[in-house]
C-alpha positions in Angstrom: 72.3 -21.9 44.3 69.8 -21.2 47.1 67.2 -18.5 46.4 67.7 -16.4 49.5 65.7 -13.1 49.9 67.8 -10.5 51.8 66.2 -7.2 52.6 64.6 -5.2 55.3 66.4 -4.8 58.6 69.1 -7.5 59.0 70.9 -7.6 62.3 74.4 -8.6 63.0 75.0 -10.6 66.2 77.8 -10.2 68.7 80.2 -13.0 69.6 80.2 -13.3 73.4 83.6 -14.2 74.9 84.3 -15.4 78.4 87.1 -14.3 80.8 89.3 -16.9 79.2 88.8 -15.3 75.7 86.7 -18.3 74.6 83.4 -18.2 72.7 80.3 -18.6 75.0 77.8 -20.3 72.7 75.0 -20.2 75.4 75.1 -16.4 75.6 75.1 -16.4 71.8 71.9 -18.3 71.7 70.3 -15.8 74.0 71.2 -12.9 71.8 69.8 -14.7 68.7 66.5 -15.4 70.5 66.3 -11.7 71.5 67.0 -10.4 67.9 64.4 -12.8 66.5 61.8 -11.5 68.9 62.4 -8.0 67.7 61.4 -8.8 64.2 64.7 -8.6 62.2 64.5 -10.1 58.8 67.9 -12.0 58.9 70.9 -12.5 61.2 74.5 -12.2 60.2 77.1 -14.0 62.4 80.9 -13.5 62.4 80.8 -10.1 60.8 82.6 -7.0 62.2 80.1 -6.7 65.1 80.8 -10.4 65.8 84.6 -9.7 65.8 84.9 -12.1 62.8 88.4 -10.9 62.0 89.5 -12.5 65.3 87.9 -15.9 64.8 89.5 -19.1 63.8 87.8 -21.3 61.2 86.7 -23.7 63.9 85.2 -20.9 66.0 83.4 -19.4 63.0 81.9 -22.7 62.0 80.7 -23.4 65.6 79.2 -19.9 65.9 77.4 -20.2 62.6 76.1 -23.7 63.4 74.7 -22.4 66.7 73.0 -19.5 65.1 71.5 -21.8 62.4 70.3 -24.2 65.0 68.7 -21.4 67.1 67.1 -19.6 64.1 65.7 -22.9 62.9 64.7 -21.6 59.5 62.7 -18.6 60.7 65.0 -16.1 58.9 68.1 -16.4 56.7 71.4 -16.8 58.4 74.4 -15.0 56.8 78.0 -16.2 57.7 80.7 -13.6 57.7 84.2 -14.1 56.2 86.9 -11.6 56.8 90.1 -13.0 55.3 93.0 -11.7 53.3 93.5 -14.3 50.6 91.2 -16.2 48.2 92.5 -19.5 49.7 91.6 -18.5 53.2 88.3 -16.9 52.3 87.3 -20.1 50.4 88.3 -22.3 53.4 86.1 -20.3 55.8 83.3 -20.1 53.3 83.1 -23.8 52.7 83.2 -24.4 56.5 80.3 -22.0 57.0 78.4 -23.6 54.2 78.9 -26.9 56.0 77.6 -25.2 59.2 74.3 -24.5 57.4 74.3 -20.8 56.6 72.0 -19.5 53.8 74.4 -16.9 52.5 77.9 -15.5 52.9 79.2 -12.0 53.7 82.7 -11.7 52.3 85.0 -8.7 52.5 87.4 -7.9 49.7 91.1 -8.4 50.4 92.0 -5.4 52.6 95.6 -5.8 53.6 98.3 -3.3 52.6 98.3 -4.5 49.0 95.4 -3.8 46.7 94.2 -6.3 44.0 93.1 -5.0 40.6 89.5 -5.0 39.6 90.0 -8.2 37.6 91.6 -9.9 40.6 88.7 -8.8 42.8 86.3 -10.3 40.4 88.3 -13.5 40.3 88.4 -13.6 44.1 84.6 -13.6 44.3 84.1 -15.9 41.4 86.3 -18.6 42.9 84.5 -18.4 46.3 81.1 -18.4 44.5 81.9 -21.4 42.3 83.3 -23.3 45.3 80.3 -22.7 47.6 77.4 -22.0 45.2 75.9 -19.8 48.0 74.6 -16.3 47.6 77.4 -13.8 48.5 77.0 -10.3 50.0 80.0 -8.2 49.0 80.9 -6.6 52.3 82.2 -3.2 51.2 83.3 -2.0 54.6 87.0 -1.2 54.9 87.5 2.5 54.2 90.9 2.0 52.6 89.8 -1.0 50.5 86.4 0.1 49.2 85.4 -1.6 46.0 84.4 1.1 43.5 81.1 1.0 41.6 83.0 0.3 38.3 84.4 -2.9 39.8 81.1 -3.9 41.4 79.6 -3.6 37.9 82.1 -6.2 36.7 80.7 -8.5 39.3 77.3 -8.6 37.6 78.6 -11.7 35.7 79.3 -13.6 38.9 75.9 -15.1 39.6 76.6 -15.9 43.3 77.2 -12.3 44.2 73.7 -11.2 44.8 74.1 -8.3 47.2 76.4 -5.5 48.2 76.6 -4.2 51.8 77.8 -0.6 51.4 79.6 0.9 54.4 82.8 2.8 54.8 80.9 6.0 55.7 80.3 7.1 52.1 76.7 7.8 51.2 77.9 9.1 47.8 79.1 5.7 46.9 75.8 4.2 48.1 74.0 6.7 45.9 76.0 5.8 42.8 75.6 2.1 43.5 71.8 2.4 43.8 71.6 4.6 40.7 73.6 2.2 38.5 73.1 -1.3 40.0 69.9 -1.5 42.0 68.3 -3.8 39.4 71.1 -6.3 39.5 72.2 -6.3 43.2 70.3 -6.2 46.5 71.9 -3.0 48.0 72.1 -3.1 51.8 73.1 0.0 53.8 75.6 -0.2 56.6 75.8 3.5 57.3 74.6 3.2 60.8 73.7 6.9 61.2 72.2 7.2 57.7 69.7 4.4 57.3 66.8 6.8 57.0 68.2 8.6 53.9 69.5 5.3 52.5 66.0 3.8 52.6 64.5 7.0 51.1 67.1 6.6 48.2 65.9 3.1 47.6 68.2 0.8 49.5 66.7 -2.6 49.8 67.4 -2.8 53.5 70.3 -2.6 56.0 72.8 -5.0 57.4 74.7 -3.2 60.1 75.8 -2.9 63.7 73.2 -0.5 65.0 70.2 -2.9 64.7 72.1 -5.2 67.1 71.7 -2.5 69.7 68.4 -1.0 68.6 66.7 -3.9 66.8 63.1 -2.9 67.5 63.6 0.8 66.6 65.5 -0.1 63.5 62.8 -2.5 62.3 60.2 0.3 63.0 62.3 2.7 61.0 62.4 0.4 58.0 58.6 -0.2 58.3 57.9 3.6 58.6 59.8 4.5 55.5 58.1 1.7 53.5 54.7 3.0 54.7 55.7 6.6 53.8 55.4 7.8 57.4 58.3 10.2 57.3 57.3 12.0 60.5 57.7 8.7 62.5 60.8 7.7 60.5 62.6 11.0 61.3 61.7 10.6 65.0 63.1 7.0 65.0 66.2 8.1 63.1 67.0 10.7 65.7 66.6 8.2 68.6 68.8 5.7 66.8 71.3 8.4 66.0 71.7 9.3 69.7 72.6 5.8 70.5 75.0 5.4 67.5 76.9 8.6 68.5 77.4 7.1 72.0 78.8 3.8 70.8 80.7 4.8 67.7 84.3 4.5 68.7 87.5 2.6 67.8 86.6 0.0 70.5 83.2 -0.7 69.0 83.1 -4.3 70.1 83.4 -3.1 73.7 80.9 -0.2 73.4 78.3 -2.4 71.7 78.5 -5.0 74.4 78.2 -2.3 77.0 75.0 -1.0 75.3 73.5 -4.5 75.3 74.4 -5.1 79.0 72.8 -1.8 80.0 69.6 -3.1 78.4 69.7 -6.2 80.4 71.2 -8.5 77.7 74.1 -10.8 78.3 76.7 -10.0 75.6 79.9 -11.4 77.2 83.3 -9.7 76.9 85.0 -8.3 73.8 88.0 -10.4 72.5 91.4 -9.2 73.7 93.2 -6.9 73.2 89.9 -5.0 73.7 88.9 -4.5 77.3 85.3 -3.9 78.5 84.0 -0.3 78.2 85.2 2.1 80.9 82.9 3.6 83.5 82.9 6.9 81.6 82.0 5.1 78.3 79.2 3.2 80.1 77.9 6.5 81.6 77.8 8.1 78.1 76.0 5.1 76.6 73.5 4.9 79.5 72.6 8.6 78.9 72.1 7.9 75.2 69.9 4.8 75.8 67.8 6.8 78.3 67.4 9.6 75.8 66.3 7.0 73.2 63.9 5.5 75.7 65.5 2.1 75.6 66.2 1.9 79.3 
């Protein structure tokens, strides 16, 4: 298995779609270049920010191959898998390995039925044994969060090396750090709470907000590591202003609007989502101005 160091400020990357709802790989390259220039420590493609739940296997593989090519070994590339069966998750994971990713980000099964702890462990074990790549357990879906007791059972699956803790629950993150920080790399995905997450000892973040505020997010991580909490709090509040403006059920659209308002070419969200409305863009513009990003 690859020895992949995941930590610091990891950015997701959007998937740009054109007016025909097809992936625009040229725009994707531009976004990858921009994020690399901002100093992020890794890039995750085909996650929630990348609308991974909408992507076919072929699209996911093409996106990851493009990101791998553009990154050219400068930072690790993580490929996202958002599927609802072990068979499908394994198919996607093997395709992304073939595309050259360094690690995988895999959600638990999150449809209406809930697997047992033992079934969850077996799910990740089968994917890990098939790919032999490092796996980030993507603990994101609020109604399907993997509890700490189940995560503890995953300590015996060697390919599961990290947990991305989201779902809006900093209490779960606190328990995870308290019990499992020595076994797993714990990455925060609480976009408005990265500052306290880092203070509690999270090993980094892998989230949507550093897609929009990569430089500020990297500076936040660096400030906490340096013990400069005055600067960290100031950065936290600037980032929080932006997150509050984009946090909405149509997040793919609001994120892309925030990128466009900064002069970046993010493409369209995938249908059924439509581009952000004029009112939403005005709200986001005000937040970006307050954060001194435009």
